[in-house]
C-alpha positions as CSV (number, residue, x, y, z in Angstrom):
1,M,0.7,-6.6,-13.6
2,N,-1.0,-3.3,-13.8
3,K,-2.0,-1.6,-17.0
4,I,0.3,1.4,-16.5
5,A,3.4,-0.9,-16.4
6,R,2.2,-2.7,-19.6
7,R,1.7,0.6,-21.3
8,D,5.1,1.9,-20.1
9,C,6.8,-1.2,-21.5
10,Q,5.0,-0.8,-24.8
11,D,5.8,2.9,-25.0
12,K,9.5,2.3,-24.3
13,G,9.6,-0.7,-26.7
14,I,10.5,-3.1,-23.8
15,E,9.5,-6.7,-23.9
16,Q,6.6,-7.3,-21.5
17,T,8.3,-10.0,-19.3
18,P,7.3,-10.3,-15.6
19,I,10.7,-8.7,-14.6
20,N,10.3,-5.7,-17.0
21,L,6.7,-5.2,-15.9
22,F,7.7,-5.2,-12.3
23,N,10.5,-2.8,-12.9
24,Q,8.2,-0.4,-14.7
25,Y,5.7,-0.7,-11.9
26,L,8.5,0.1,-9.4
27,L,9.5,3.2,-11.4
28,A,5.9,4.4,-11.4
29,V,5.6,3.8,-7.6
30,K,8.9,5.7,-6.9
31,K,7.7,8.6,-9.1
32,N,4.3,8.9,-7.4
33,I,4.8,7.8,-3.8
34,H,3.9,10.3,-1.1
35,I,4.3,9.6,2.6
36,V,2.8,11.6,5.4
37,L,4.6,11.5,8.7
38,A,2.7,13.3,11.5
39,M,4.4,14.3,14.8
40,S,3.7,16.9,17.4
41,Q,6.1,19.7,17.1
42,M,6.0,20.3,20.8
43,S,7.2,16.9,21.8
44,E,10.8,15.9,22.8
45,T,10.4,13.0,20.3
46,F,10.1,15.4,17.4
47,K,13.1,17.4,18.5
48,S,15.1,14.2,19.0
49,N,14.1,12.8,15.6
50,L,15.2,16.0,13.9
51,R,18.6,15.8,15.6
52,N,19.0,12.1,14.8
53,F,17.6,12.2,11.3
54,P,18.6,15.5,9.6
55,S,17.1,14.3,6.3
56,L,13.7,14.9,7.9
57,I,14.4,18.6,7.3
58,S,16.7,18.6,4.3
59,C,14.9,16.0,2.1
60,N,11.3,16.7,3.0
61,T,8.6,19.4,3.1
62,I,7.5,20.3,6.6
63,D,4.0,21.6,6.8
64,F,2.9,23.1,10.1
65,F,-0.9,23.2,9.7
66,S,-2.3,26.4,11.0
67,E,-5.8,27.9,10.8
68,W,-6.9,28.9,7.3
69,P,-10.3,30.5,6.5
70,E,-12.5,28.0,4.6
71,D,-12.8,30.3,1.5
72,A,-9.0,30.5,1.2
73,L,-8.7,26.7,1.4
74,I,-11.4,26.3,-1.4
75,S,-9.7,29.0,-3.5
76,V,-6.3,27.2,-3.3
77,A,-7.9,23.9,-4.1
78,R,-9.7,25.4,-7.1
79,V,-6.5,26.8,-8.5
80,Q,-4.6,23.6,-8.0
81,M,-7.4,21.5,-9.5
82,S,-8.0,23.9,-12.4
83,D,-7.5,21.7,-15.4
84,K,-5.3,18.9,-14.1
85,I,-7.9,16.2,-13.7
86,D,-11.3,15.8,-15.3
87,L,-13.7,14.9,-12.5
88,G,-16.9,15.8,-14.3
89,N,-19.7,16.7,-11.9
90,Y,-17.6,15.8,-8.8
91,K,-15.0,18.6,-9.2
92,E,-16.7,21.0,-6.8
93,D,-17.3,18.2,-4.3
94,V,-13.6,17.2,-4.4
95,I,-12.5,20.9,-4.0
96,K,-14.8,21.1,-0.9
97,M,-13.3,17.9,0.4
98,F,-9.8,19.4,0.5
99,S,-11.1,22.0,2.8
100,I,-12.9,19.4,5.0
101,I,-9.7,17.3,5.3
102,H,-7.6,20.3,6.2
103,K,-10.1,21.4,8.8
104,S,-10.3,17.9,10.3
105,V,-6.4,17.6,10.5
106,E,-6.4,21.0,12.2
107,A,-9.0,19.9,14.7
108,M,-7.2,16.6,15.5
109,S,-3.8,18.3,15.9
């Protein structure tokens, strides 16, 4: 089982049985899972899915990607990555990668 599940069991004083490790693993997955669902907002399928599955609106964040200047994307990434993760010498490269990913999604959509 993964190290995080073992550490979580240890921190919570839970015996490290396979079932307990798996349960801690599932809790970590549920806490950290992110799903990206991409649909064209202009299609009938999108409109139909919104009518048939109202939780697509009420339980999710809808992000309509629109054109952003590159310096704004880098600025937002820099603020969001300020002190959250220590990436050493790669921090600026990761920040630039956020801009590249956004621009590539924009181009593909």
